[in-house]
VOBA-1610 file (N, C-alpha, C; in pm, whole numbers, padded with zeros to 5 digits, always signed):
BEGIN
Met+16194-01107+06439Met+16103-01185+06299Met+15949-01176+06397Arg+15969-01309+06516Arg+15863-01286+06600Arg+15772-01156+06651Lys+15885-01056+06695Lys+15803-00947+06704Lys+15751-00868+06604Met+15792-00868+06462Met+15726-00807+06389Met+15602-00886+06359Met+15586-01025+06338Met+15494-01091+06284Met+15365-01054+06374Ala+15414-01050+06479Ala+15301-00987+06634Ala+15264-00865+06605Ile+15334-00776+06524Ile+15283-00605+06483Ile+15163-00617+06374Leu+15214-00705+06311Leu+15134-00734+06188Leu+14998-00807+06190Leu+15018-00863+06296Leu+14883-00961+06315Leu+14790-00854+06370Met+14867-00786+06519Met+14755-00678+06551Met+14727-00562+06419Leu+14789-00509+06343Leu+14771-00430+06272Leu+14643-00457+06188Phe+14633-00617+06142Phe+14526-00678+06041Phe+14415-00746+06129Thr+14434-00740+06261Thr+14325-00764+06362Thr+14223-00594+06362Ile+14333-00506+06367Ile+14242-00318+06392Ile+14162-00337+06212Thr+14201-00358+06130Thr+14186-00304+06007Thr+14073-00420+06020Ala+14072-00576+06028Ala+13982-00664+05988Ala+13811-00563+06129Val+13836-00545+06214Val+13735-00456+06317Val+13675-00348+06248Ser+13791-00247+06191Ser+13698-00150+06164Ser+13644-00151+05966Ala+13683-00244+05933Ala+13614-00272+05820Ala+13441-00255+05778Gln+13415-00225+05717Gln+13288-00195+05677Gln+13202-00219+05563Asp+13117-00317+05556Asp+13040-00394+05439Asp+12981-00297+05379Pro+12969-00238+05247Pro+12911-00082+05220Pro+12743-00211+05205Val+12710-00198+05335Val+12569-00219+05364Val+12483-00089+05332Ile+12540+00040+05386Ile+12490+00128+05354Ile+12478+00216+05193Gly+12332+00246+05131Gly+12384+00292+05006Gly+12444+00181+04871Lys+12450+00069+04898Lys+12396-00045+04819Lys+12313-00087+04749Tyr+12190-00122+04823Tyr+12087-00195+04782Tyr+12008-00124+04761Lys+11873-00148+04728Lys+11734-00099+04665Lys+11627-00152+04744Lys+11627-00262+04795Lys+11532-00343+04859Lys+11564-00410+04995Ala+11514-00385+05123Ala+11534-00498+05235Ala+11432-00539+05298Leu+11415-00627+05359Leu+11359-00731+05449Leu+11448-00716+05605Ile+11393-00664+05663Ile+11420-00684+05803Ile+11297-00803+05836Ile+11384-00915+05913Ile+11272-01013+05928Ile+11286-01055+06095Gly+11217-01019+06164Gly+11260-01063+06299Gly+11112-01184+06359Ala+11166-01246+06457Ala+11049-01351+06491Ala+10937-01252+06563His+10922-01155+06683His+10810-01077+06698His+10862-00929+06689Pro+10695-00889+06720Pro+10722-00759+06703Pro+10812-00709+06818Asp+10922-00583+06760Asp+11037-00506+06873Asp+11164-00542+06812Asp+11157-00715+06754Asp+11279-00752+06716Asp+11370-00699+06592Pro+11299-00641+06488Pro+11345-00583+06392Pro+11414-00454+06432Glu+11345-00389+06492Glu+11366-00253+06568Glu+11499-00260+06653Ser+11526-00357+06722Ser+11580-00359+06844Ser+11758-00436+06789Met+11744-00513+06682Met+11836-00547+06609Met+11885-00450+06496Cys+11815-00376+06440Cys+11866-00277+06341Cys+11770-00190+06283Gly+11726-00090+06362Gly+11650-00016+06353Gly+11689+00106+06308Gly+11856+00088+06356Gly+11905+00222+06307Gly+11964+00248+06182Thr+11989+00100+06119Thr+12023+00092+06009Thr+11942+00049+05899Met+11811+00032+05900Met+11690+00029+05851Met+11681+00153+05830Leu+11721+00283+05887Leu+11676+00420+05899Leu+11733+00473+05799Leu+11872+00425+05803Leu+12016+00479+05708Leu+11985+00435+05597Leu+11911+00317+05592Leu+11890+00219+05437Leu+11798+00283+05344Lys+11678+00344+05438Lys+11531+00403+05373Lys+11630+00562+05342Gln+11690+00616+05438Gln+11727+00766+05411Gln+11868+00759+05250Gln+11892+00648+05271Gln+11964+00639+05084Gln+11902+00562+04945Gly+11737+00570+04981Gly+11681+00532+04864Gly+11636+00387+04874Cys+11687+00361+04969Cys+11613+00200+04972Cys+11479+00161+05018Glu+11405+00101+04971Glu+11316+00033+05003Glu+11311-00043+05105Val+11307-00009+05238Val+11230-00122+05374Val+11157-00158+05450Val+11119-00307+05398Val+11010-00365+05468Val+11028-00472+05598Cys+10988-00411+05719Cys+10990-00523+05828Cys+10882-00594+05838Val+10943-00715+05851Val+10891-00848+05873Val+10881-00915+06013Tyr+10707-00890+06055Tyr+10742-01026+06168Tyr+10674-01157+06190Met+10762-01199+06224Met+10690-01387+06173Met+10575-01426+06263Thr+10532-01343+06395Thr+10419-01398+06489Thr+10390-01222+06535Arg+10297-01204+06586Arg+10224-01122+06615Arg+10251-01133+06780Gly+10350-01176+06813Gly+10402-01148+06989Gly+10309-01199+07094Glu+10192-01321+07065Glu+10087-01370+07103Glu+10142-01400+07267Gly+10249-01437+07299Gly+10278-01457+07409Gly+10354-01398+07498Gly+10385-01283+07443Gly+10444-01133+07537Gly+10394-01045+07603Ile+10291-01110+07703Ile+10166-00980+07774Ile+10152-01086+07917Thr+10216-01067+08019Thr+10155-01152+08138Thr+10003-01124+08139Gly+09949-01256+08175Gly+09745-01200+08242Gly+09715-01211+08147Lys+09726-01216+08001Lys+09661-01142+07847Lys+09630-01276+07819Ser+09510-01292+07693Ser+09490-01398+07635Ser+09563-01417+07529Ala+09619-01455+07458Ala+09691-01501+07288Ala+09615-01367+07225Glu+09495-01363+07208Glu+09430-01269+07105Glu+09416-01099+07164Glu+09410-01118+07258Glu+09422-00974+07376Glu+09586-00899+07295Thr+09673-01008+07350Thr+09837-00974+07332Thr+09843-00950+07184Ala+09789-01039+07058Ala+09802-01026+06951Ala+09787-00926+06936Ala+09696-00833+06957Ala+09580-00709+06903Ala+09700-00588+06946Ile+09741-00584+07086Ile+09834-00492+07113Ile+09924-00504+07105Arg+10043-00605+07044Arg+10166-00583+06976Arg+10139-00570+06845Thr+10056-00599+06758Thr+10079-00559+06619Thr+10023-00421+06615Gln+09930-00338+06702Gln+09917-00178+06689Gln+10067-00137+06743Glu+10134-00174+06807Glu+10255-00134+06859Glu+10332-00148+06771Ala+10328-00245+06687Ala+10474-00262+06549Ala+10397-00184+06450Leu+10262-00164+06438Leu+10229-00064+06325Leu+10271+00090+06375Asn+10265+00059+06507Asn+10280+00282+06536Asn+10436+00248+06528Ser+10529+00151+06549Ser+10673+00163+06549Ser+10677+00178+06409Cys+10623+00122+06312Cys+10645+00124+06176Cys+10600+00270+06096Glu+10533+00313+06150Glu+10512+00453+06115Glu+10587+00569+06141Val+10618+00502+06247Val+10762+00632+06326Val+10876+00638+06227Met+10906+00510+06186Met+11003+00488+06083Met+10968+00504+05970Gly+10865+00520+05887Gly+10815+00535+05775Gly+10833+00419+05688Ile+10812+00291+05757Ile+10819+00173+05684Ile+10716+00069+05670Arg+10706+00000+05552Arg+10640-00076+05562Arg+10600-00228+05635Pro+10466-00247+05709Pro+10514-00355+05760Pro+10447-00496+05732Val+10494-00620+05750Val+10415-00755+05714Val+10408-00841+05824Phe+10337-00885+05836Phe+10319-01016+05921Phe+10254-01123+05871Leu+10385-01219+05931Leu+10359-01337+05908Leu+10235-01436+05979Thr+10235-01572+06002Thr+10153-01640+06043Thr+10151-01681+06192Gln+10291-01695+06209Gln+10329-01806+06292Gln+10286-01746+06427Ile+10290-01873+06569Ile+10236-01792+06679Ile+10344-01812+06786Asp+10365-01725+06857Asp+10472-01652+06963Asp+10479-01748+07076Gly+10600-01839+07053Gly+10610-01961+07127Gly+10553-02091+07092Asn+10502-02089+07004Asn+10487-02191+06944Asn+10515-02212+06746Ser+10596-02127+06760Ser+10691-02155+06634Ser+10722-02304+06581Glu+10693-02322+06433Glu+10737-02433+06337Glu+10825-02455+06256Ile+10898-02524+06277Ile+10960-02555+06149Ile+10930-02690+06057Asn+10839-02674+05929Asn+10795-02761+05890Asn+10801-02758+05709Lys+10752-02852+05626Lys+10742-02765+05499Lys+10678-02693+05457Ala+10516-02671+05528Ala+10424-02541+05491Ala+10529-02398+05552Arg+10597-02407+05667Arg+10671-02304+05703Arg+10761-02266+05611Tyr+10873-02378+05559Tyr+10988-02323+05451Tyr+10900-02252+05335Asp+10754-02341+05332Asp+10721-02229+05188Asp+10704-02144+05232Glu+10622-02100+05325Glu+10611-01953+05384Glu+10675-01883+05386Met+10783-01885+05419Met+10896-01809+05430Met+10986-01762+05345Arg+10956-01889+05242Arg+11072-01899+05096Arg+10921-01784+04992Lys+10791-01804+05012Lys+10713-01745+04907Lys+10722-01582+04949Leu+10740-01566+05064Leu+10708-01396+05164Leu+10849-01356+05030Ile+10960-01404+05089Ile+11091-01334+05006Ile+11088-01344+04893Ala+11072-01418+04790Ala+11072-01471+04643Ala+10931-01349+04611Asp+10871-01302+04649Asp+10730-01208+04598Asp+10777-01120+04624Glu+10876-01068+04743Glu+10905-00936+04775Glu+11017-00878+04698Lys+11098-00969+04701Lys+11262-00994+04557Lys+11345-00847+04601Pro+11341-00901+04743Pro+11472-00826+04857Pro+11646-00848+04765Asp+11702-00749+04786Asp+11836-00772+04710Asp+11924-00774+04842Val+11869-00754+05005Val+11949-00806+05075Val+11851-00847+05201Val+11860-00941+05317Val+11808-00946+05425Val+11844-00959+05546Ile+11824-00921+05613Ile+11863-00912+05769Ile+11804-01001+05846Thr+11848-01083+05940Thr+11735-01158+06010Thr+11818-01213+06129His+11766-01287+06248His+11829-01275+06381His+11968-01403+06313Trp+12057-01396+06441Trp+12176-01487+06405Trp+12081-01614+06499Pro+12159-01712+06401Pro+12042-01903+06475Pro+12100-01897+06598Ile+12258-01874+06647Ile+12236-01939+06828Ile+12154-01858+06873Asp+12098-01890+06979Asp+12016-01801+07068Asp+11963-01858+07174Ser+11896-01824+07232Ser+11872-01888+07351Ser+11705-01916+07306His+11646-01825+07216His+11486-01804+07258His+11484-01887+07116Arg+11364-02005+07104Arg+11322-02089+06983Arg+11303-02013+06885Asp+11175-01943+06930Asp+11157-01847+06815Asp+11238-01759+06721His+11335-01740+06754His+11484-01672+06678His+11536-01751+06607Arg+11595-01901+06710Arg+11643-01989+06575Arg+11541-02005+06466Ile+11427-02045+06518Ile+11328-02092+06388Ile+11353-02004+06266Cys+11325-01870+06323Cys+11312-01727+06225Cys+11455-01728+06109Ser+11541-01752+06234Ser+11709-01774+06134Ser+11732-01862+06028Met+11633-02020+06081Met+11696-02144+05990Met+11550-02127+05858Leu+11439-02055+05888Leu+11367-02021+05749Leu+11418-01946+05629Val+11467-01852+05705Val+11509-01761+05649Val+11641-01798+05574Tyr+11746-01841+05585Tyr+11834-01943+05561Tyr+11808-02022+05448Asp+11691-02142+05459Asp+11627-02211+05384Asp+11626-02133+05281Ala+11537-02017+05244Ala+11477-01974+05130Ala+11578-01897+05044Trp+11738-01868+05175Trp+11832-01773+05081Trp+11866-01889+05010Arg+11917-01999+05054Arg+11971-02114+04963Arg+11881-02192+04851Leu+11721-02183+04838Leu+11693-02239+04774Leu+11614-02129+04683Leu+11602-02006+04699Leu+11636-01940+04588Leu+11770-01864+04497Gly+11854-01952+04571Gly+11982-01927+04455Gly+12065-01795+04518His+12053-01813+04618His+12156-01681+04712His+12098-01562+04608Asn+11996-01540+04586Asn+11952-01417+04499Asn+11949-01298+04566Phe+12005-01308+04719Phe+12000-01200+04813Phe+12117-01215+04918Asp+12140-01073+04935Asp+12255-01139+05060Asp+12200-01111+05177Leu+12270-01176+05272Leu+12209-01248+05428Leu+12292-01145+05507Tyr+12205-01111+05619Tyr+12321-01098+05736Tyr+12250-01101+05824Tyr+12315-01144+05960Tyr+12239-01170+06076Tyr+12287-01054+06167Gly+12189-01027+06288Gly+12223-00892+06373Gly+12188-01000+06505Glu+12180-00903+06601Glu+12160-00961+06730Glu+12065-00901+06779Val+11991-01004+06917Val+11924-00893+07015Val+11931-00937+07164Met+11927-00838+07265Met+11934-00894+07369Met+12096-01017+07394Thr+12202-00923+07344Thr+12331-01040+07321Thr+12375-01101+07484Gly+12399-01186+07499Gly+12412-01286+07606Gly+12336-01302+07693Met+12187-01260+07693Met+12091-01350+07696Met+12027-01379+07662Gln+11995-01354+07485Gln+11943-01441+07362Gln+12068-01467+07258Thr+12107-01381+07209Thr+12194-01405+07096Thr+12338-01437+07165Gln+12358-01575+07106Gln+12485-01611+07172Gln+12623-01635+07080Met+12734-01645+07123Met+12864-01629+07066Met+12852-01589+06931Phe+12837-01441+06921Phe+12799-01330+06836Phe+12937-01254+06834Ser+13000-01265+06724Ser+13136-01206+06655Ser+13117-01129+06557Pro+13101-01028+06559Pro+13041-00941+06426Pro+13182-00889+06353Thr+13160-00879+06232Thr+13243-00836+06151Thr+13228-00689+06075Ile+13059-00703+06037Ile+13053-00557+05980Ile+12984-00475+06090Tyr+12960-00374+06065Tyr+12937-00265+06195Tyr+12863-00158+06097Val+12805-00090+06133Val+12703+00024+06086Val+12688+00139+06222Asn+12737+00253+06168Asn+12773+00383+06213Asn+12592+00431+06246Ile+12570+00413+06362Ile+12424+00468+06349Ile+12364+00589+06482Asp+12485+00648+06447Asp+12478+00764+06538Asp+12353+00872+06503Ser+12370+00898+06373Ser+12270+00986+06302Ser+12113+00941+06323Thr+12069+00834+06370Thr+11946+00767+06381Thr+11890+00731+06503Val+11999+00723+06584Val+11965+00632+06695Val+11871+00699+06808Met+11806+00832+06764Met+11740+00870+06857Met+11566+00857+06799Gln+11621+00804+06643Gln+11467+00776+06605Gln+11475+00619+06636Lys+11532+00553+06606Lys+11517+00398+06648Lys+11498+00415+06773Arg+11501+00466+06884Arg+11445+00500+07036Arg+11302+00522+07004Lys+11279+00619+06946Lys+11163+00667+06903Lys+11038+00530+06884Ala+11086+00478+06760Ala+11070+00358+06713Ala+11001+00226+06799Tyr+11125+00192+06874Tyr+11151+00113+06981Tyr+11056+00087+07090Thr+11034+00217+07134Thr+10962+00260+07248Thr+10822+00245+07196Cys+10785+00269+07103Cys+10645+00236+07090Cys+10622+00083+07135His+10678-00024+07140His+10625-00164+07186His+10620-00096+07363Val+10520-00059+07408Val+10507-00009+07572Val+10469-00140+07631Ser+10446-00262+07600Ser+10375-00382+07654Ser+10546-00457+07681Gln+10655-00412+07612Gln+10752-00473+07641Gln+10859-00449+07754Gly+10772-00354+07829Gly+10916-00245+07929Gly+11014-00182+07814Thr+10939-00128+07773Thr+11070-00062+07667Thr+11147+00018+07733Ala+11155+00111+07829Ala+11192+00221+07878Ala+11289+00140+07950Glu+11269+00000+08034Glu+11382-00040+08064Glu+11451-00123+07994Asn+11402-00160+07912Asn+11498-00241+07820Asn+11576-00165+07748Val+11566-00075+07711Val+11626+00004+07632Val+11755+00032+07708Val+11759+00072+07806Val+11862+00124+07882Val+11942+00003+07942Lys+11833-00096+07951Lys+11951-00226+08013Lys+12002-00333+07896Trp+11946-00313+07811Trp+11985-00392+07706Trp+12019-00334+07548His+11931-00264+07513His+11981-00246+07364His+12074-00123+07379Glu+12037-00014+07429Glu+12134+00092+07404Glu+12284+00063+07441Val+12298-00024+07585Val+12375-00050+07589Val+12497-00173+07449Ile+12434-00268+07431Ile+12498-00299+07305Ile+12533-00227+07213Gly+12420-00099+07169Gly+12478-00045+07052Gly+12586+00067+07102Arg+12628+00097+07219Arg+12704+00153+07245Arg+12852+00086+07278Met+12833-00058+07274Met+12930-00175+07329Met+13013-00170+07138Arg+12895-00170+07060Arg+12942-00196+06916Arg+12970-00039+06899Gly+12956+00047+06947Gly+13029+00200+06874Gly+13152+00208+06925Arg+13192+00162+07030Arg+13328+00139+07090Arg+13404+00054+06991Glu+13343-00070+06963Glu+13463-00119+06870Glu+13422-00066+06749Phe+13365+00020+06697Phe+13365+00069+06589Phe+13438+00228+06555Gln+13431+00253+06709Gln+13501+00395+06704Gln+13382+00490+06672Cys+13275+00477+06682Cys+13165+00594+06714Cys+13097+00565+06842Thr+12981+00647+06897Thr+12939+00616+06970Thr+12825+00514+07006His+12726+00505+06879His+12645+00367+06860His+12683+00342+06709Ala+12663+00191+06735Ala+12675+00108+06622Ala+12524-00035+06621Glu+12545-00065+06521Glu+12465-00156+06516Glu+12582-00270+06445Ala+12574-00420+06455Ala+12676-00507+06409Ala+12595-00594+06325Phe+12715-00692+06242Phe+12627-00779+06188Phe+12733-00890+06116Ile+12673-01020+06080Ile+12715-01111+06022Ile+12718-01163+05874Lys+12781-01144+05809Lys+12772-01135+05661Lys+12737-01358+05621Gln+12658-01381+05585Gln+12632-01533+05536Gln+12696-01520+05401Arg+12786-01623+05363Arg+12907-01647+05274Arg+12833-01796+05227Trp+12862-01795+05130Trp+12793-01952+05019Trp+12934-01972+04931Asn+12947-02089+04901Asn+13021-02215+04831Asn+12982-02217+04707Ser+12980-02143+04536Ser+12913-02109+04444Ser+12894-02300+04398Ser+12989-02393+04465Ser+12961-02549+04414Ser+12873-02620+04516Glu+12789-02554+04605Glu+12727-02619+04685Glu+12553-02658+04600Ile+12522-02782+04655Ile+12412-02832+04618Ile+12285-02822+04702Leu+12163-02775+04601Leu+12098-02742+04676Leu+11996-02861+04713Asp+11925-02887+04824Asp+11824-02985+04815Asp+11674-02922+04806Arg+11625-02942+04722Arg+11507-02853+04674Arg+11400-02973+04717
//
């Protein structure tokens, strides 16, 4: 009996890991919300491209313009460089960019920032949003995630919310995905888009971080490259703090 239970548990685990939520082909409009230029692309660039191929309108949202991301440059100089890199990346993907008004390294959580994020999402009317997993070593990533989560609640859970990973181990922490997307067909275009962010040492980062994660998730999902997510669940009886 004990042996049978062990076999059943193993089979259940295999099924759970292999199961894919119908992310692709399900949605009409997606917002991908990252804290900095290059975060959306590295987190789920392959999935963004697959969504677009399936007729989904995809919008790439950058919470900041990466003002703190280039050593030796002023915030204004850095913002100009990284904004152009983000525009170049979105042009490669054929995806519309949107920039919010937070400052890299000085992101805030307050009523005005909650309102800003909620207004953006309400105005765009997505049926799915992908953003950072909230347990992360980077404060901006955590703030971005919490602002999106608050908007999801206050908008009555009227879009599906997924969390993705960025530089797992160094930044994203304790991420145990349950949803996978095979990006073998889009990984090269994802790389081309991501490497538009020249100021971020992208050639080294692609090899050291992003494609390592993609290959690891691919092995878990029995393909070559995959992106992985966790879907936010909700309790229909919860009370919203408006």
